[in-house]
Biopython code that builds the backbone (N, CA, C, O; Angstrom):
import numpy as np
from Bio.PDB.StructureBuilder import StructureBuilder

atoms = [
    (1, "MET", "N", (13.357, -17.700, -105.639)),
    (1, "MET", "CA", (13.487, -18.974, -104.639)),
    (1, "MET", "C", (12.777, -18.998, -103.754)),
    (1, "MET", "O", (12.642, -20.165, -103.385)),
    (2, "GLN", "N", (12.006, -18.073, -102.959)),
    (2, "GLN", "CA", (11.169, -18.213, -101.777)),
    (2, "GLN", "C", (9.739, -18.998, -102.404)),
    (2, "GLN", "O", (9.240, -19.918, -101.756)),
    (3, "LYS", "N", (9.256, -18.639, -103.452)),
    (3, "LYS", "CA", (8.502, -19.287, -103.904)),
    (3, "LYS", "C", (8.579, -20.697, -104.331)),
    (3, "LYS", "O", (7.640, -21.492, -104.365)),
    (4, "HIS", "N", (9.823, -20.916, -104.656)),
    (4, "HIS", "CA", (10.220, -22.394, -105.074)),
    (4, "HIS", "C", (10.184, -23.013, -103.360)),
    (4, "HIS", "O", (9.349, -23.879, -103.099)),
    (5, "LEU", "N", (10.985, -22.587, -102.421)),
    (5, "LEU", "CA", (10.963, -22.907, -101.228)),
    (5, "LEU", "C", (9.575, -23.474, -100.562)),
    (5, "LEU", "O", (9.353, -24.558, -100.023)),
    (6, "LYS", "N", (8.551, -22.118, -100.842)),
    (6, "LYS", "CA", (7.101, -22.777, -100.498)),
    (6, "LYS", "C", (6.508, -24.020, -100.938)),
    (6, "LYS", "O", (5.690, -24.635, -100.254)),
    (7, "GLN", "N", (6.940, -24.422, -102.152)),
    (7, "GLN", "CA", (6.651, -25.736, -102.572)),
    (7, "GLN", "C", (7.312, -27.038, -102.240)),
    (7, "GLN", "O", (7.044, -28.150, -102.695)),
    (8, "LEU", "N", (8.216, -26.701, -101.371)),
    (8, "LEU", "CA", (8.965, -27.813, -100.704)),
    (8, "LEU", "C", (8.769, -27.884, -99.151)),
    (8, "LEU", "O", (8.804, -28.974, -98.579)),
    (9, "VAL", "N", (8.580, -26.813, -98.532)),
    (9, "VAL", "CA", (8.375, -26.841, -97.291)),
    (9, "VAL", "C", (7.254, -26.826, -96.626)),
    (9, "VAL", "O", (6.810, -25.687, -96.766)),
    (10, "VAL", "N", (6.479, -27.497, -95.925)),
    (10, "VAL", "CA", (4.942, -27.252, -95.434)),
    (10, "VAL", "C", (5.209, -27.574, -93.737)),
    (10, "VAL", "O", (6.040, -28.283, -93.170)),
    (11, "SER", "N", (4.066, -26.678, -93.214)),
    (11, "SER", "CA", (3.842, -27.070, -91.887)),
    (11, "SER", "C", (2.425, -27.172, -91.426)),
    (11, "SER", "O", (1.628, -26.254, -91.617)),
    (12, "ASN", "N", (2.099, -28.318, -90.802)),
    (12, "ASN", "CA", (0.754, -28.795, -90.591)),
    (12, "ASN", "C", (0.782, -29.260, -89.117)),
    (12, "ASN", "O", (1.791, -29.722, -88.584)),
    (13, "PRO", "N", (-0.386, -29.101, -88.517)),
    (13, "PRO", "CA", (-0.682, -29.410, -87.024)),
    (13, "PRO", "C", (-0.654, -30.619, -86.893)),
    (13, "PRO", "O", (-0.575, -31.038, -85.739)),
    (14, "LYS", "N", (-0.704, -31.504, -87.905)),
    (14, "LYS", "CA", (-1.160, -33.047, -87.626)),
    (14, "LYS", "C", (0.218, -33.806, -87.927)),
    (14, "LYS", "O", (0.321, -35.013, -87.704)),
    (15, "VAL", "N", (1.425, -32.932, -88.520)),
    (15, "VAL", "CA", (2.669, -33.504, -88.629)),
    (15, "VAL", "C", (3.795, -32.833, -87.841)),
    (15, "VAL", "O", (4.238, -31.721, -88.130)),
    (16, "ILE", "N", (4.205, -33.549, -86.874)),
    (16, "ILE", "CA", (5.149, -33.052, -85.816)),
    (16, "ILE", "C", (5.132, -31.856, -85.215)),
    (16, "ILE", "O", (6.138, -31.190, -84.968)),
    (17, "MET", "N", (3.707, -31.473, -84.901)),
    (17, "MET", "CA", (3.593, -30.213, -84.374)),
    (17, "MET", "C", (3.803, -29.074, -84.697)),
    (17, "MET", "O", (4.277, -28.316, -83.851)),
    (18, "TRP", "N", (3.516, -28.593, -86.026)),
    (18, "TRP", "CA", (3.790, -27.402, -86.713)),
    (18, "TRP", "C", (5.094, -27.241, -87.275)),
    (18, "TRP", "O", (5.362, -26.324, -88.051)),
    (19, "LYS", "N", (5.962, -28.163, -86.879)),
    (19, "LYS", "CA", (7.602, -28.123, -87.363)),
    (19, "LYS", "C", (7.455, -28.106, -88.971)),
    (19, "LYS", "O", (6.763, -28.898, -89.611)),
    (20, "PRO", "N", (8.263, -27.018, -89.526)),
    (20, "PRO", "CA", (8.224, -27.252, -91.249)),
    (20, "PRO", "C", (8.994, -28.275, -91.476)),
    (20, "PRO", "O", (10.085, -28.404, -90.920)),
    (21, "VAL", "N", (8.383, -29.339, -92.542)),
    (21, "VAL", "CA", (9.106, -30.414, -93.085)),
    (21, "VAL", "C", (8.826, -30.529, -94.471)),
    (21, "VAL", "O", (7.726, -30.197, -94.914)),
    (22, "ILE", "N", (9.883, -31.048, -95.310)),
    (22, "ILE", "CA", (9.940, -31.115, -96.497)),
    (22, "ILE", "C", (8.753, -32.014, -96.707)),
    (22, "ILE", "O", (8.348, -32.945, -96.011)),
    (23, "VAL", "N", (8.180, -31.394, -98.104)),
    (23, "VAL", "CA", (6.660, -31.865, -98.449)),
    (23, "VAL", "C", (6.902, -33.323, -98.768)),
    (23, "VAL", "O", (7.981, -33.748, -99.182)),
    (24, "GLY", "N", (5.791, -34.088, -98.539)),
    (24, "GLY", "CA", (5.342, -35.531, -98.761)),
    (24, "GLY", "C", (6.226, -36.335, -97.642)),
    (24, "GLY", "O", (6.266, -37.557, -97.783)),
    (25, "THR", "N", (6.905, -35.784, -96.594)),
    (25, "THR", "CA", (7.721, -36.749, -95.836)),
    (25, "THR", "C", (7.385, -36.204, -94.265)),
    (25, "THR", "O", (6.501, -35.418, -93.923)),
    (26, "ARG", "N", (8.143, -36.721, -93.638)),
    (26, "ARG", "CA", (7.867, -36.317, -91.973)),
    (26, "ARG", "C", (9.504, -35.556, -91.660)),
    (26, "ARG", "O", (9.920, -35.104, -90.593)),
    (27, "ILE", "N", (10.066, -35.606, -92.741)),
    (27, "ILE", "CA", (11.633, -35.052, -92.334)),
    (27, "ILE", "C", (11.484, -33.680, -91.958)),
    (27, "ILE", "O", (10.908, -32.943, -92.758)),
    (28, "THR", "N", (11.961, -33.145, -90.730)),
    (28, "THR", "CA", (11.849, -31.478, -90.436)),
    (28, "THR", "C", (13.052, -30.784, -91.066)),
    (28, "THR", "O", (14.131, -31.369, -91.170)),
    (29, "VAL", "N", (12.866, -29.557, -91.479)),
    (29, "VAL", "CA", (13.894, -28.857, -91.717)),
    (29, "VAL", "C", (15.008, -28.690, -90.670)),
    (29, "VAL", "O", (16.218, -28.689, -90.897)),
    (30, "GLU", "N", (14.395, -28.550, -89.494)),
    (30, "GLU", "CA", (15.067, -28.548, -88.504)),
    (30, "GLU", "C", (16.294, -29.596, -88.420)),
    (30, "GLU", "O", (17.439, -29.271, -88.105)),
    (31, "LEU", "N", (15.913, -30.794, -88.723)),
    (31, "LEU", "CA", (16.711, -31.956, -88.637)),
    (31, "LEU", "C", (18.029, -31.746, -89.875)),
    (31, "LEU", "O", (19.209, -32.053, -89.710)),
    (32, "ILE", "N", (17.384, -31.111, -91.167)),
    (32, "ILE", "CA", (18.415, -31.044, -91.946)),
    (32, "ILE", "C", (19.375, -30.029, -91.577)),
    (32, "ILE", "O", (20.572, -30.313, -91.537)),
    (33, "LEU", "N", (18.977, -28.932, -91.318)),
    (33, "LEU", "CA", (19.961, -27.801, -90.739)),
    (33, "LEU", "C", (20.907, -28.186, -89.705)),
    (33, "LEU", "O", (22.027, -27.690, -89.587)),
    (34, "GLU", "N", (20.315, -29.271, -88.810)),
    (34, "GLU", "CA", (21.329, -29.379, -87.573)),
    (34, "GLU", "C", (22.367, -30.339, -88.304)),
    (34, "GLU", "O", (23.569, -30.102, -88.185)),
    (35, "LYS", "N", (21.934, -31.384, -89.033)),
    (35, "LYS", "CA", (23.001, -32.122, -89.876)),
    (35, "LYS", "C", (23.844, -31.157, -90.594)),
    (35, "LYS", "O", (25.058, -31.364, -90.590)),
    (36, "LEU", "N", (23.476, -30.352, -91.077)),
    (36, "LEU", "CA", (24.733, -29.356, -92.153)),
    (36, "LEU", "C", (25.213, -28.595, -91.257)),
    (36, "LEU", "O", (26.363, -28.269, -91.549)),
    (37, "ALA", "N", (24.704, -27.981, -89.890)),
    (37, "ALA", "CA", (25.589, -27.152, -88.947)),
    (37, "ALA", "C", (26.693, -28.138, -88.243)),
    (37, "ALA", "O", (27.739, -27.661, -87.803)),
    (38, "ALA", "N", (26.406, -29.522, -88.163)),
    (38, "ALA", "CA", (27.250, -30.438, -87.523)),
    (38, "ALA", "C", (28.292, -30.813, -88.540)),
    (38, "ALA", "O", (29.140, -31.625, -88.171)),
    (39, "GLY", "N", (28.355, -30.338, -89.779)),
    (39, "GLY", "CA", (29.282, -30.399, -90.458)),
    (39, "GLY", "C", (29.107, -31.655, -91.677)),
    (39, "GLY", "O", (30.043, -32.013, -92.392)),
    (40, "GLU", "N", (27.839, -32.177, -91.735)),
    (40, "GLU", "CA", (27.550, -33.412, -92.846)),
    (40, "GLU", "C", (27.791, -32.455, -93.829)),
    (40, "GLU", "O", (27.915, -31.236, -93.710)),
    (41, "THR", "N", (27.859, -33.416, -95.159)),
    (41, "THR", "CA", (27.961, -32.793, -96.380)),
    (41, "THR", "C", (26.719, -33.195, -97.082)),
    (41, "THR", "O", (26.169, -34.255, -96.784)),
    (42, "LEU", "N", (26.278, -32.462, -97.938)),
    (42, "LEU", "CA", (24.963, -32.769, -98.846)),
    (42, "LEU", "C", (24.584, -34.112, -98.906)),
    (42, "LEU", "O", (23.449, -34.535, -98.689)),
    (43, "LYS", "N", (25.614, -34.800, -99.221)),
    (43, "LYS", "CA", (25.666, -36.294, -99.828)),
    (43, "LYS", "C", (25.444, -37.240, -98.246)),
    (43, "LYS", "O", (24.861, -38.323, -98.202)),
    (44, "GLN", "N", (25.912, -36.700, -97.319)),
    (44, "GLN", "CA", (25.582, -37.521, -96.166)),
    (44, "GLN", "C", (24.707, -37.188, -95.471)),
    (44, "GLN", "O", (24.622, -37.878, -94.456)),
    (45, "VAL", "N", (23.676, -36.072, -95.602)),
    (45, "VAL", "CA", (22.391, -35.720, -95.492)),
    (45, "VAL", "C", (21.596, -36.569, -95.969)),
    (45, "VAL", "O", (20.967, -37.427, -95.349)),
    (46, "LEU", "N", (21.603, -36.322, -97.271)),
    (46, "LEU", "CA", (20.826, -37.166, -98.434)),
    (46, "LEU", "C", (20.531, -38.358, -98.365)),
    (46, "LEU", "O", (19.385, -38.786, -98.497)),
    (47, "GLU", "N", (21.777, -39.204, -98.096)),
    (47, "GLU", "CA", (21.997, -40.627, -98.270)),
    (47, "GLU", "C", (21.011, -41.479, -97.184)),
    (47, "GLU", "O", (20.608, -42.511, -97.720)),
    (48, "PRO", "N", (20.581, -41.334, -95.969)),
    (48, "PRO", "CA", (19.666, -41.808, -95.323)),
    (48, "PRO", "C", (18.263, -41.496, -95.564)),
    (48, "PRO", "O", (17.360, -42.068, -94.954)),
    (49, "HIS", "N", (18.048, -40.513, -96.526)),
    (49, "HIS", "CA", (16.464, -40.158, -96.891)),
    (49, "HIS", "C", (16.522, -40.095, -98.377)),
    (49, "HIS", "O", (16.694, -39.026, -98.964)),
    (50, "PRO", "N", (16.365, -41.349, -99.050)),
    (50, "PRO", "CA", (16.244, -41.500, -100.314)),
    (50, "PRO", "C", (15.001, -40.601, -101.293)),
    (50, "PRO", "O", (14.974, -40.343, -102.496)),
    (51, "ARG", "N", (14.083, -40.298, -100.224)),
    (51, "ARG", "CA", (13.036, -39.293, -101.118)),
    (51, "ARG", "C", (13.424, -37.999, -101.176)),
    (51, "ARG", "O", (12.599, -37.289, -101.750)),
    (52, "LEU", "N", (14.670, -37.281, -100.669)),
    (52, "LEU", "CA", (15.171, -36.428, -100.634)),
    (52, "LEU", "C", (16.217, -36.359, -101.785)),
    (52, "LEU", "O", (17.050, -37.248, -101.961)),
    (53, "THR", "N", (16.087, -34.894, -102.797)),
    (53, "THR", "CA", (16.823, -34.970, -103.635)),
    (53, "THR", "C", (17.575, -33.472, -103.840)),
    (53, "THR", "O", (16.792, -32.539, -103.663)),
    (54, "PRO", "N", (18.743, -33.139, -104.129)),
    (54, "PRO", "CA", (19.325, -31.909, -104.290)),
    (54, "PRO", "C", (18.714, -31.093, -104.974)),
    (54, "PRO", "O", (18.564, -31.729, -106.017)),
    (55, "ILE", "N", (18.076, -29.757, -105.186)),
    (55, "ILE", "CA", (17.473, -28.907, -106.055)),
    (55, "ILE", "C", (18.439, -28.218, -106.584)),
    (55, "ILE", "O", (18.192, -27.352, -107.424)),
]
sb = StructureBuilder()
sb.init_structure("model")
sb.init_model(0)
sb.init_chain("A")
sb.init_seg("    ")
for serial, (resi, resn, name, xyz) in enumerate(atoms, 1):
    if name == "N":
        sb.init_residue(resn, " ", resi, " ")
    sb.init_atom(name, np.array(xyz, "f"), 0.0, 1.0, " ", f" {name:<3s}", serial, name[0])
structure = sb.get_structure()
C-alpha cells in the first residue's frame, strides 16, 4: 500500500509550498482529509474534482 501511495502523492517546493498533493493536480491531501473529517462521503469529495478517482 505504501508503495502505491508514493505513486499518488508528491511534494514539490513549486507546488503549494511542499504540501503533499495528488499527482498531476494541485489538490492537497490536507484538503481531502479535511473534507472526509467533516463528514463528506467519498462521492461528495470526488464530485468537484473529476481528475480524482477512487483506488
